[in-house]
N, C-alpha and C positions, 0 to 999 in steps of 0.2 A: 519444360517446367524450370522456372528460375530458381537459383540457389542463392540464399543470403546467409553468409556465415556471421559470426559474432560482430566483426568489424563493420561489415556492410549493413547489418541490422542497426547497429548503434548510430551509424552516420545518418540513417533515414528516420531516426526517432529522437531528434532534438526536442527538448522539452516544450518550448512554446507551441510549435505545430502539433505535437502529440497531445498536449493538454487541450488544445482547441478541437482536435479530432475526437477525443473522448467526450467532450461536452456535446458536440454535434450528435454523436452516437447515442448518448443518454437521452437527448431530446427526441431523436428519430426512433429509437428503440430497435430491437431485433429479436429473433427467437433464440433464447438462451436457456435451455433446460438446466435444472439443477445438476451440478457435477456428480459424477460417479466417483466414489471413494472406495478404494480397495486396500486392505492390509495384505501386503505381499510378505508373508512370514512375520518375524518379530521386529525387523529393522527397517523395513521399507514401506512407505505409503504411496500408492499410485492414484493420481487424480486424472480423470478423463473429462474434458470440457469442450463440448461442441457449441457452435453458434452459427446462425445463418440469416441472410436477408434473401427471401425468395426472389429469383430472377437476377440476383447479383452475385453474392459470394457465400460460400460455405467454408467454415474453418473448423479445425479440430486440433486441440492441444492435448498432449499427454505430459504430465508432470510427475516425476519421481522424487520423493522427499525422503532423505536418509539423514536424520539428525546426527547420527554417529559418524558421519563422514569427516567431521572436523578432526577427529583423532586419526583419521587416515590421510590427512592432508588433502582432502578433496572437498569441493563445494557440497553443501547440504542439499542442493536442488539441481536436477537436470531436467530439461524439457525440450520437446520438439513441437513445431507448429507446421501444419500443412493447410494451404489455402487452395480452394477449388472453385471452379465456375459452378454456381448454384443451379444452372439450367441443364448443362450437359454433364456435369460431374467431372470434367476434365481437370487434372491437377495443374495449378498455376504457379505455385511457389512452395518451396521448403525453406523455412525461416528458423534461425536460431531461437529456440523457445525460451532458453534461460535469459538471454538478453532482452527479448520481447517482454517476458514476464516481469523482470526486474524494473524495466523502464516504465511499463504501463502501470505497475504498482505504485511507484514513486509519483508518477504523473497524476494518478487518481487521488492520492493524498494532497497533492498541490492543488488540484481542482477543488476538492472539498475545502481546503484552507482558504482559497480565494473567496469563498462565501462565508466561512465561519471564523477564521482568525481575524483579530483586530486589524484595521487598516494600517495602524502604526506598529504592528508586530515587527521586531527586528532581531530578537535573540532566539535562536533555535538550539534545542538540545536533541541530539541524535543518540538514542539508546540502542546499542547494537552496532557492531563494526563489520557486518557482513556485506554481501553484494548490494542488497537494497539500501542498507545504511549508507553506502558510499554514493548513492545517487540522490539521496534526500536533500542534500544541500543545494545542488544545482536546480533540482525540481522546485524547491520552495523559493529560491531566489528568482524564479520565473514569475512568481505571483506576489511576493512581498520583498521589501527592501531589507533583506537580512544582512546585518553587518557584524554578527557575532555567532559563531557556530561552535558549540561544545559537543564533544564526543565522549560517551561513556560506554564501557564494555566490561563484563566480568573479567575478560582477558585484557589487562591494562596495556600490554604490549600491542595488542591488536588495535586498541583505541589510539595509541600513539602513532601507529603506522597509518591508520585511516586519516587522522588529523593532519599528518605530514603530507599525505597524498592530496588531500583537499586543499591545503595551503599552497602546495606546488601548482595546483590548478587555478589558483587565484581566489580561493575562498578563505575568509578570515576564521580559520578553524584552530582549535586547541583541544587537547585531551584533558579530561577531568577525572578525578578519583572519587570525589564525594558526590554520590548520586542525589542525595536529598537536597543538598545546597544547589546543585545544578538545576534540578527540577524547579526549585523555588525561584530561581533567577530567570527562568525561560518564559518567553511569550508563547512559543510553540514547542511542545514536547513530542517528538516522533519516535515511536518504538517499533523496531524491526528486528525481533528476536524469535527464537523458537522456545521461549520460556514456558514452563508448566506451572510455575508459582509466580505470584505478582512481584513485579520489580518496582513499579511506581505506586506511591501511596497518595491517596487523595488529600491527606493532610499536608503534603508538600506543595501541592499545586497553588500557584498564585491566582488571585482574583483576576478575571479577564483573560486567563490563559486558554490555549487550545491544545487538547490532548489528541494525538493521532496514533491509533493502535492498528498496526499493520500485520504483525507477525503471526498471531494466533489464528488458526483456521480449523481447529477441531475442538470438541467439547473439553478435551484434556489440557488445552493450552491457555495460558493466562499471562498477561503482561501488566495488568492494573488491578488494584484491590477494589472492593465494593464501594469504598468512599469516593473513588474517582467519579462514580456515576451519580451519587446522591446529590440532588440539587442542580445537576449540570444539564445543559441543552444537548441531548444525545441524538446523533444522526448515524445512519448506517449506509453502507454502499448499496446493498440489496436486502430484500426481506430474508434471504437465505442466511444472513448473519445471525438472525434470531434463533435459528435452528442449529447452527454449526459452531458458533463462537463461545468458547468457555468464558471469555471476558464478559459476555452478556448473560450467559446462562446462570452463572453463579449469583450475581447480584439480583437477577430476576427471582431466583429461588429463595434468596434471603429477604426479599422485599426492599432492597436498597433503592430500586426503581421498578416501574412496571412497563409492560409493553405499550401501554397508552402514553407513557412518558417519552417514547421514541418519536421524534418530531418529523421524521421522514427519511427518504432514501436520497442517494446522490442524483437520481433522476428528478426527484422533486426539487432538489436544490438547483439543478440546471434549468428547470422549466419555469422558475419564478425568480423575482428579484431576491437579493441577499436578505435573509431573515433579520428582523429587528432584534437587537440585543442591547441590554444595558451595558454600561462601561465595566461593571464588575462581573458580568455573567461569564461562566466557564462553558466551554463547548467541548464535546467529545465526538470524534469520528471513528467508528469501528468498521474496518473493512475485512472481508474474507476473500475478495477477488471475485471477478465474474468474467465469463467467456465473452460478454459484450465488449469489455475492454480489450481483450486479446484480438477480437475481430477488428475493432477500430484500428489498433496498432498494426495488424497485419495488412490491412487495406492501405494504410499510409505507406508502409514499406513497399508494397507491390506497385502502387500507383505513382510513387515518386522515383521508381527505378528508371 
């Protein structure tokens, strides 16, 4: 069984090939049951995510999410991924699940933006200064000519550190303190937080902007208020988002938009030409993650070794 630590996993998941691998997998499909979610006491949530292609590969990811880890000086998410031969069951690879998850999450957002964000989008706002937030600039620059990256976080020092790190890597990044103004100036707003109350307000979003909601994956988590969805072209990564995402469940309950207003999934986007949109139309992409993305990324890691 091959072992891929964080650095080896990252080397094999550069964004252009990873985005292409996700697109192929969404077109081809695979078996990906709904994730199992388990509350492990009061501080830890465990997600179990299997996916397989009969006759090829079977993958299994376990994700442990502990929002309180920031106070402990630890990442809020730990994950492991195992890849098996789907015919014999033989173990093929053990892959750093945290790096795989972070990179496929950012890549999925970039894949959606390649269809939904305006072709001339160049200003990106990253809301959240965690692990995924740090990958959203290179991911988006793989699909759009981004030349201005603003970073906002409740922790201003964390935003400064992330902006400095991105700038050192060649991204035109800067930290910002005024979230409302930064949202109003952005062509693409990417949210990657563990917020339970809305951070982004629909009233702030510019006409023609694209809102990318990544962080919330339970009914209790929200990054955007109801007004973000009213009148927008709403897309989701999978149908599971309509059952799991607080960002969607709340505006559905209040009537800000309806299930019929959801225009489709990421698989729908990948299977068809880019949807038509007027110059002032706003788009929203809400993701909760899917084991299909994990499997695509794991196969890329294994087959490129």
